[in-house]
N, C-alpha and C positions, 0 to 999 in steps of 0.2 A: 039710166045708170045704176052700174051695179054697186052695191053697199059691201063695204069695207068687212069681211069677216074674220074676227080675231079669236084663236082658238087656244082656249086653256083646259084644263082638266081636273077633276075631282078623285084624285089617288089617295089611298090611304097608306102610310108606310105607318105597319103595325109594328108594337112591341110585342115579343112573343109569349112575356109573363100576363102581358094584359089579355092577350087571345085567350091563354088558360084562364085567367080568370074571369072573364066575361065572354065566353064562347058564344052565347045567343048574340050578343050585340055584334062581334066579329063574324057569324053568320049572315046577320041582316045586313051588314056590308056588303060583305060578298054579294049575298042574294039579290041585292038590287042592283047588281051589275059593277060595281066599283071595281077598279084594278086595285090590286094589294101588293104592297111593296114590304121588304124587311128592313126593320129599323133596329135591328138588334134583339137580343131577349130581355136585355135589362136597361136601357138606354143609360149607361152609365157615363158621366160626363168626361170621365178620363180614358174613355175607349180608345182614343189614338196611340194612348201610350201602351196599350197593351203589346205583349209579347206577340208576335205571328201567332203561336200556336193558341194563345189564350184567344185572339180576334177572331180566329178561325172558329173555336169552340162555341164562342157568343154566337156567332153567325150561323154555325151548321145547328143549334139547339133551335135557333127561332124557327129555321126553314123544316126543322121537325115538328116543330108544333104546328104550323100552317098547314103541313102536309095531314098530322093525325087529326087535328080539328076542323080544316075547312077545306081539306081534299084538294088543295092546291100546290102546284109546283111555282113558286114565286120566282119570279125572273129579275126583279130590281131591287136595288139595296140603296137606301139613305142614311149617311153615317149620322150618328149624334153630333150635333152642334154644326153640323156640314164639315167638318174636317176631314180630310183625307192625306194619304202618305204614301209611300212605296209599299208598306205593309199592305195596307187596304186594298191596293192595286193587284197583288200577288196573289191575295187571299181570294178576290172577288174574282180575277181571271181563273183562278182552280177550281172555284164553284159555278164559274161560269154565270155570273150576276152581273148585272149592269149598274155600274153607279149613277146615281141621279142627284143631282143637287136642284136648286130652285133660281128662279131669276126674278122672281119677285116676293121680298119678304113682307108679309103683312103687319108687323110690328104687333100684333095681337097679345105679346106679352109686355107691350109697353103703353098702348093707346088704354085711356081708360072710359072713354065717350065713343059708344058703339056706333052713333050716327057719322062721328068724325073718322072713325076705322073705315067703315063701307064706303065714306066719300074719297077716302084715300085709295082703296082698293079698286072702286069703280075709275078712277081719275087716271090712275098710274098702269092699269093691266094693257097689255100690247098682245099683238100676234105671236102665238107659240109660247106664251109663257107658263111656266110652272110656279104657282102661287104656294108659298109656305104659310100653313096655319094649323095651329096646335088644337087637338080636340079636348083637352084639358084644360082649357081657358075658358072662363063664363063667357065673355064678351064675344069670344067666337061663335058659342052655342047661339048667342042671342041674334046675330048678324046672318048666320049661316044660310038661312033659308031666304031672307029677304036678300041678300048678295048674290044668290044663284037666280031668283027672280030676276032681279034688275040687270044683271050681267046677261042672262039670256035676252033679255027685252032690248040691250044694247047691242044684238049682235055675236055675243060671245056664245061659243059653243062648248062644250063642255066633252073632252074626248074621251074614247074608246081607249083601251088599252093597247091595240094595236096602234091607233093613231099615235097614242104618246109615245111609243117605239120608234117611229118612223121620225116624228119631232127631234128625238133625242138624237137621233142617227144622221139629222140634215148636216 
């Protein structure tokens, strides 16, 4: 009997200013082979309200930082707070960026108990999901290594950038 293989991935949607402020960490992420996406330059919570011109400038600034610091041409974008609108669609099309959302929110900004957070993630994860986790949450840092180990032991495959693109385009 063949086991069901569930695929997810560990992709980092980075904020441009954080890459500028922490280039060694950003390089470590990239050197370990993790796909990198654009999460704007400043992660302003009102980004969806920006004019088209300001939105484009915010995304382009981050793209330039990724190229300068990491020597990568980022092709995926995740909007702050997950909100999209027609301005995003227009700007992303113009910049040839694919918008990526998530299918499983970890609630790492809500949970206080790391064991419960990890149990939640492991019980909810399914085939071809994109899991939203935040790098600035202490609880996420506490569970990340054990979550990855446990997820892998349960048949979850952390996908490459190419695989992620094929999942998104399914």
